N, C-alpha and C positions, 0 to 999 in steps of 0.2 A: 503494500499500500502507499501510495505518497501524500505527501501532505495535501497536496492541492483535493487527494480522495477523501482525506480525515475531513478536512473542511466542509466538504459537501454533504457528509452524516454527521456534523457533528453535532447537531440542535436533537438529532433522534437519537444519537449515543447518549448525549448526556441527559436526555429525559427517560432512557431506557427503552426505548421505543423501536428498536432495530431489531436486523434479526441478528439471531445467533452467532452465524459465522462470519458476517459483516463487523460484529461486535469485535469476536476475537482477532479480527484480523487489525482491526482498529488497538486493540491491545497491546496486540505484537508490535504494532508501527508505535506506540506510546513508552515501551522498554529502550527504545533503538532512539528515539528522537527528544531530544529534550527543550525544544521549542514547541514541540505540539504539547507535549507532556505539561508544560507553564502554561499553555493556552487554556486546555482544558480542565486545570487547576483552579486556573482565575476564573472561568466561569460557573465552575461549581462554588467555589467561594463566594462568588458575586451572588448566587443563587441563594445561595443561605444567608449572607445576611440581607438581602432584600424581603425573603420569606421569613424570615425572623419577627417583621412587623414590630420592631420595637424603636426607640429613638434615644439619641444619648443629647445632654446638655452639654450647652458651649459654653466652656469660662467665658464669663463675662466680658474680659478684658480682651477677649480672641471677638467674641461679637461687635465689642465697639471697635474695633480696629477693622475687621472686615466693612461697616456698616459706612467707617470714615472713607474706604478705599472706592466702596461703589458709591458714595455720594459724590466724592471728588472725578471718578469717572464720567459719572450721568452729567456732571457741571460741563466738563470739558467737552465730551460730545455733543451735548444738546444746552450750548451756552443761554440761550432763551427760555429754558425751560428748567422748573425746576421738580427735583423730585418731593412727593408729598413728605412730610416727616412724621414718620411714623412714631414718634417719642409720645 
């Protein structure tokens, strides 16, 4: 199996909705290809994070810093418009 072949079957493989023969070929490829292994691992981790349905609180200093950066970017991009103050 080539990397391109894996990518065409990736969604079905990660979802566990692929025939056993193709799944075995993908697993053999993943044993030998660190790039594809990394892609599959990242997809699985992303699915796990988003399926956990939990949120994390941002530290207040980070929130303030990010808010300031976004406001500065908005002002530079749209000088005649001001974003609404969410405070």
